[in-house]
C-alpha positions in Angstrom: 0.0 0.0 0.0 3.0 2.3 -0.4 5.4 3.1 -3.3 9.0 2.0 -3.4 11.7 0.8 -5.8 11.0 -2.7 -7.1 12.1 -4.4 -10.2 9.5 -4.9 -12.9 10.1 -8.6 -13.2 8.2 -9.7 -10.0 6.1 -12.1 -12.0 9.2 -13.6 -13.6 10.7 -14.0 -10.1 7.7 -15.7 -8.8 7.6 -18.0 -11.7 10.9 -19.5 -10.8 10.1 -19.8 -7.1 11.3 -22.8 -5.2 8.7 -25.6 -4.8 6.8 -25.5 -1.6 8.8 -25.4 1.5 9.6 -29.1 1.6 13.0 -28.4 -0.1 16.0 -28.4 2.1 19.3 -26.6 2.0 22.4 -28.6 2.1 25.5 -27.0 3.5 29.0 -27.4 2.2 30.8 -30.7 2.9 31.7 -31.1 6.6 35.3 -31.5 7.7 36.4 -35.1 8.5 34.7 -36.5 11.6 38.1 -36.9 13.4 38.7 -33.1 13.1 35.6 -32.3 15.4 33.4 -33.9 18.0 30.6 -36.2 16.7 27.9 -33.9 18.0 29.4 -30.9 16.1 29.8 -32.9 12.9 26.2 -34.0 13.1 24.9 -30.3 13.5 27.0 -29.1 10.6 25.6 -31.6 8.2 21.9 -31.2 9.3 19.8 -29.9 6.5 17.8 -26.7 7.1 14.1 -26.4 6.2 13.7 -23.8 3.4 11.2 -20.9 3.7 10.8 -18.5 0.9 10.1 -15.0 2.2 7.8 -12.3 0.7 7.6 -8.7 1.8 5.1 -5.9 0.9 6.4 -3.2 -1.4 6.6 -0.7 1.5 10.2 0.2 1.2 13.0 -0.6 -1.3 15.0 -3.9 -0.9 17.9 -2.3 0.9 15.7 -0.5 3.4 13.6 -3.5 4.0 16.6 -5.7 4.8 18.0 -2.9 6.9 14.9 -3.1 9.0 14.2 -6.9 9.0 17.5 -8.5 8.1 18.2 -8.9 11.8 15.0 -10.8 12.3 15.8 -13.1 9.2 19.3 -13.8 10.6 17.7 -14.6 14.1 15.2 -17.0 12.6 17.9 -18.7 10.5 20.0 -19.5 13.6 17.4 -19.9 16.2 14.7 -21.9 14.2 17.3 -23.7 12.0 15.7 -22.6 8.8 17.1 -21.3 5.5 15.3 -18.1 4.4 15.4 -17.5 0.6 13.9 -15.2 -2.0 11.8 -16.6 -4.9 15.0 -17.1 -7.0 16.5 -19.3 -4.3 19.1 -16.9 -3.0 19.7 -17.0 0.7 18.8 -13.8 2.6 21.8 -14.5 4.8 24.0 -13.9 1.9 22.0 -11.5 -0.3 19.9 -8.3 0.3 17.8 -9.3 -2.7 14.6 -9.8 -0.7 11.3 -10.0 -2.7 9.2 -7.0 -2.1 5.9 -7.4 -3.9 2.9 -5.5 -4.9 -0.3 -6.5 -3.2 -1.7 -8.7 -6.0 1.6 -10.6 -6.3 1.9 -10.9 -2.5 -1.5 -12.5 -2.3 -0.7 -14.8 -5.2 2.7 -15.9 -3.6 1.0 -16.8 -0.3 -2.1 -18.5 -1.9 0.0 -20.7 -4.2 2.7 -21.6 -1.7 5.5 -19.9 -3.6 6.2 -18.1 -0.3 5.9 -19.7 3.0 6.7 -16.7 5.3 5.3 -13.3 4.6 4.8 -9.9 6.1 1.2 -9.0 5.1 -0.7 -5.7 5.1 -3.9 -5.9 7.3 -6.3 -5.4 4.5 -5.0 -8.6 2.8 -5.3 -10.9 5.8 -9.1 -11.7 5.7 -8.7 -12.5 1.9 -5.9 -15.0 2.7 -7.8 -16.5 5.6 -10.9 -16.8 3.5 -8.8 -18.6 0.9 -7.8 -21.2 3.6 -4.5 -19.8 4.8 -3.8 -19.6 8.5 -4.3 -16.4 10.4 -1.2 -14.3 11.2 0.9 -15.6 14.0 2.9 -12.6 15.0 2.8 -8.7 15.0 5.2 -6.1 16.3 4.4 -5.0 19.8 5.6 -3.9 23.3 6.6 -6.9 25.5 6.1 -5.2 28.8 2.7 -3.8 28.2 1.8 -6.9 26.0 0.3 -4.4 23.5 0.4 -5.1 19.7 1.2 -2.4 17.3 -1.7 -0.6 15.7 -2.6 2.4 13.5 -5.6 4.4 12.6 -7.1 5.5 9.4 -6.7 9.3 9.2 -8.2 11.9 6.9 -5.8 14.7 6.4 -5.7 18.1 4.7 -3.1 21.0 4.6 -2.9 23.1 7.6 -3.4 26.3 5.6 -6.5 24.9 3.8 -10.1 25.7 4.7 -10.8 21.9 5.3 -11.1 21.5 9.0 -14.0 19.0 9.3 -15.0 16.0 7.2 -18.0 17.8 5.8 -15.7 20.5 4.5 -14.4 18.0 1.9 -17.8 17.4 0.3 -17.4 17.8 -3.4 -13.6 17.9 -3.2 -10.8 15.6 -4.4 -9.6 13.0 -1.8 -6.7 10.6 -2.5 -7.0 6.9 -1.9 -3.9 4.7 -2.3 -4.7 1.5 -4.1 -7.8 -0.6 -4.7 -6.7 -3.4 -2.3 -5.3 -1.2 0.5 -7.2 -1.5 3.8 -6.6 1.9 5.2 -6.0 3.5 1.8 -9.3 2.4 0.2 -11.4 -0.4 1.8 -11.6 1.4 5.2 -12.6 4.8 3.7 -15.3 3.1 1.7 -16.6 1.3 4.8 -16.2 4.1 7.4 -16.4 7.4 5.6 -20.2 7.2 4.7 -20.9 7.5 8.5 -19.2 10.9 8.5 -21.0 12.2 5.4 -18.4 11.2 2.9 -19.5 8.4 0.6 -16.9 7.9 -2.1 -17.8 8.8 -5.6 -21.0 10.4 -4.3 -19.8 13.1 -1.8 -16.3 13.4 -3.2 -14.0 12.5 -6.1 -11.8 9.5 -5.4 -8.2 9.7 -7.0 -5.8 6.8 -6.6 -2.3 8.0 -5.6 -0.7 4.5 -5.6 0.7 4.9 -2.2 0.4 6.4 1.3 3.5 8.6 0.9 2.2 9.8 -2.5 -1.2 10.7 -0.9 0.5 12.7 1.8 2.9 14.5 -0.6 0.0 15.1 -2.9 -1.9 17.0 -0.1 1.3 18.8 0.7 1.7 20.0 -2.8 -1.9 20.8 -3.5 -2.8 18.0 -5.9 -5.5 16.6 -3.5 -7.7 18.5 -1.1 -7.6 15.6 1.3 -6.2 12.1 1.7 -7.0 8.8 3.5 -3.9 7.4 4.9 -2.5 5.1 7.6 -1.4 7.0 10.8 1.6 4.8 11.2 2.9 5.3 7.8 2.4 9.0 8.1 4.2 8.9 11.4 7.2 7.1 9.8 7.4 10.0 7.3 7.7 12.4 10.1 10.4 10.3 11.8 12.3 10.2 8.5 12.0 13.9 7.9 10.0 13.5 4.7 7.2 15.8 5.8 6.6 18.3 8.6 3.7 17.7 11.1 3.2 21.4 11.3 2.1 21.4 7.7 -0.7 18.7 8.0 -4.1 18.7 9.7 -5.8 15.6 10.8 -9.5 16.1 10.0 -10.7 12.7 11.4 -9.4 9.4 12.6 -10.8 5.9 13.0 -10.7 3.3 15.8 -7.4 1.3 15.8 -6.5 -1.3 13.2 -4.0 -4.1 13.4 -0.8 -3.2 11.6 1.4 -5.4 9.3 1.6 -8.9 10.6 3.5 -12.1 9.8 1.9 -15.2 8.3 3.1 -18.7 7.6 1.3 -20.7 5.0 -0.5 -24.0 5.5 2.5 -25.8 3.6 4.8 -25.2 6.5 5.3 -28.4 8.6 3.9 -28.0 12.2 7.3 -28.6 13.8 8.9 -26.0 11.6 6.1 -23.5 12.3 6.4 -24.1 16.0 10.1 -23.3 15.9 9.6 -20.2 13.9 6.9 -18.9 16.3 8.9 -19.5 19.4 12.0 -17.8 17.8 10.0 -14.9 16.6 8.6 -14.2 20.1 12.2 -14.3 21.4 13.4 -11.7 18.9 14.4 -8.3 20.2 14.1 -5.5 17.7 17.1 -3.7 16.3 17.6 0.0 17.0 16.5 0.9 13.5 13.3 -1.0 13.9 12.6 0.5 17.3 13.0 4.0 15.8 10.7 3.2 13.0 8.1 1.4 15.2 8.2 3.6 18.4 7.1 1.7 21.5 7.6 -1.7 19.9 10.5 -4.0 20.9 9.5 -7.6 20.0 6.9 -9.8 18.3 3.6 -10.7 20.1 1.2 -13.5 19.3 -2.0 -12.6 17.4 -5.5 -13.2 18.6 -7.2 -13.1 15.1 -10.8 -12.3 16.0 -9.8 -9.8 18.7 -6.9 -8.0 17.1 -8.3 -7.8 13.6 -11.9 -6.8 14.7 -11.9 -3.4 12.9 -10.2 -4.9 9.8 -12.7 -7.7 9.8 -15.5 -5.1 10.0 -14.3 -3.3 7.0 -13.9 -6.5 5.1 -17.4 -7.7 5.8 -18.8 -4.3 4.8 -16.8 -4.5 1.6 -18.1 -7.9 0.8 -21.6 -6.7 1.4 -21.3 -3.6 -0.8 -23.6 -3.4 -3.8 -22.3 -4.9 -7.0 -22.1 -1.5 -8.6 -19.6 -0.3 -6.1 -15.9 -0.4 -7.0 -14.4 -3.7 -5.9 -10.9 -4.5 -4.7 -8.5 -5.6 -7.4 -7.8 -9.4 -7.5 
């Protein structure tokens, strides 16, 4: 639901993905048994279970690995798994992580081309409805046992006359992409209650990303924009926008943020190791800076933690056939 640098050949990369996770990675030949204890020799020749990783196209590959590379290294060691991209390259030796558009990410998870994925919240109900497991982990605060969350916010320029939702009637409001939860599905489900029915009370313009929506408001291309509060906050942290320039006109109840899912193809014993090691991971300084107040992974209670997301999903499914539908 955001823009970033990504090679055009995503489909080609997915086409050459490893077969489902049952493949194993074989390390280089071990030294002669006499050169090391038997237990060490056994450990060095043990095959690792392969998990292909897919990430949303939130950031470029280098930035994505700068944030989550430590987590991947931790899992590789702690859970005894080999994390790969779709082309089979080890993420311990390469920063060429797959960052996929929403449609491609859904396809990779549904078809088993990826077994471990970070998923934007709006995609989760679609994957669960398709028979995939609910997310197992989400960033959170260990001491407070509080998962990370965000709100849908409606923003305008601080020097504009738009101070209340009704002030934007008849105006141009940016949505992000058709499948984005906070950038499109949630506004369509929640905005009518505040007098802003899309395409009826205002013109919808797709910006193709939360950052684009924010910058579009900043530069006067849009009168308002529907964006995720956490992504807007990250822009503030990175100095890409000044908070003094933007007004929050309205905000929603909390939504669950990006979470981690393992597909049904992952063997139960492997999934158990990945869950245990994920909950033992301590966030890097870079990740703590980008996700203020979050320091580890917490377990997900799907019905409770995704309640607002599921409300939006159900309202979207019940929408009249004439209403715009999410891209498939």
